[in-house]
Structure formats: structure tokens, C-alpha cells
C-alpha positions in Angstrom: 5.3 -20.4 5.0 7.2 -17.2 6.6 5.7 -16.5 9.9 5.6 -12.9 10.5 3.7 -11.7 13.9 3.0 -7.9 14.9 -0.4 -5.9 15.8 -3.3 -4.6 14.4 -3.4 -0.6 15.2 -7.6 -0.5 13.5 -9.7 -2.9 15.8 -8.6 -1.9 19.2 -11.5 -3.3 20.2 -10.8 -6.5 19.5 -9.9 -9.0 22.1 -7.0 -10.3 20.6 -5.4 -7.7 17.6 -2.1 -9.7 16.8 -1.6 -10.3 12.8 0.6 -12.8 11.3 1.5 -13.9 8.0 -0.3 -12.6 4.8 -2.3 -10.4 7.0 0.4 -8.7 8.8 2.0 -7.9 5.4 -1.0 -6.7 3.6 -2.0 -4.4 7.0 1.8 -2.8 6.9 1.4 -2.3 3.1 -2.1 -0.5 2.9 -0.9 1.2 6.4 2.3 2.8 4.1 0.3 3.7 1.0 -2.9 5.1 3.3 -0.4 7.4 5.2 0.6 10.7 4.0 4.2 11.2 3.4 5.8 13.1 6.4 2.7 12.3 8.1 5.0 10.4 10.5 6.6 11.8 13.2 10.3 11.1 13.1 10.0 9.1 9.8 9.7 11.9 6.6 10.2 9.5 4.3 7.6 6.9 5.4 3.9 7.2 3.4 3.1 7.8 -0.1 2.5 11.1 -2.4 -0.7 9.3 -3.7 -3.1 11.7 -1.6 -1.2 14.6 -3.0 -1.5 13.4 -6.3 -5.5 12.2 -6.8 -7.3 15.2 -7.5 -4.6 15.7 -10.2 -5.7 14.5 -13.9 -4.2 11.2 -14.2 -2.1 12.0 -17.1 1.3 9.8 -18.0 3.3 11.9 -15.6 0.9 11.8 -12.9 0.4 8.1 -13.5 4.3 7.6 -13.6 4.8 9.6 -9.8 2.0 7.2 -8.8 3.4 4.0 -10.0 7.1 4.9 -9.0 6.0 5.9 -4.9 3.9 2.5 -5.0 7.1 0.7 -6.5 9.2 2.4 -4.1 7.0 1.4 -1.4 6.7 -2.2 -2.4 10.6 -2.5 -3.0 11.7 -1.2 0.6 9.3 -4.5 2.3 11.7 -7.4 1.7 8.5 -9.5 2.4 7.1 -9.1 -1.2 8.0 -8.9 -4.4 6.0 -6.6 -6.7 4.3 -8.3 -9.7 2.3 -5.2 -11.2 0.8 -2.2 -10.8 -2.4 -0.8 -12.6 -4.3 2.5 -12.2 -7.6 3.1 -13.2 -10.0 6.3 -12.6 -13.6 6.9 -12.7 -15.1 10.4 -11.9 -14.5 9.9 -8.3 -12.0 7.5 -7.7 -8.2 6.2 -8.7 -8.2 2.7 -8.3 -4.6 1.2 -7.8 -4.6 -2.4 -8.3 -1.3 -3.8 -6.8 -0.4 -7.2 -7.4 2.8 -8.9 -5.3 4.2 -12.3 -4.1 4.7 -12.9 -0.5 8.0 -14.4 -0.2 9.7 -17.1 0.2 6.6 -18.9 -1.2 5.6 -16.4 -3.7 2.3 -16.4 -2.7 0.0 -13.9 -5.2 -1.8 -11.2 -3.1 -3.7 -8.7 -4.7 -4.2 -5.2 -3.0 -7.1 -2.9 -4.5 -6.7 0.6 -3.3 -9.3 2.8 -4.1 -8.5 6.7 -3.6 -11.4 8.9 -3.3 -11.8 12.2 -5.1 -14.4 13.6 -3.2 
């Protein structure tokens, strides 16, 4: 298994907030997707536009914009290979289910992201 090492910024109270392997890759992908594009200082292309589109009706055009944005984020990470992206919606949530293979072993990972409309 590939060995990736990084840090979690979510649980600063933890004694050891070092992440490795699969957990680090998942954390990095979620951080990128959950950050609004342009929000990071000195990194205007980092992040996602999904937050700007979540309140729009999930038409085929909006669906394509979200899928293209998520595809670009996944394809920019050399540690994973995109398998599929599925979008669904309910009254108050757009859910993105993203399946990737962790390289080089092609270990499958599925990320499920609920974007609240409230």
C-alpha cells in the first residue's frame, strides 16, 4: 500500500492528529471539495463551485457543472483514479456520491457528501 502522511486540521484536541494512507487521501479530497473556490488565500483555483450551485434547481446544466467541477478536483489528485460521480437531490439536500480507486493498488473508496440547502 502506498504510504501518504499528513495532518488533520479538524481535531486539534487529539494528541496525534497525523493521518496516513487512505484516511489522508479522503481528508484531502473532502477539504478540497468543501472549500469554496477562491476562499483560500494565494490559491484562487483551489476549492469547488458546488457551494455556489447547491441552491439552484438540479437541471442537466447544473448537474454537468457540478460533475465537471468534482471530476477536475479528483483528476488533479494523482493518488486516486475517478470511477464514478452520482448526484441526487431531496427537498433540502444535494448528495454527491464519488467513487475512486486509491492508487497504486486500486483500493475502492466512496465519498458521500451531503450539501445542505438550508
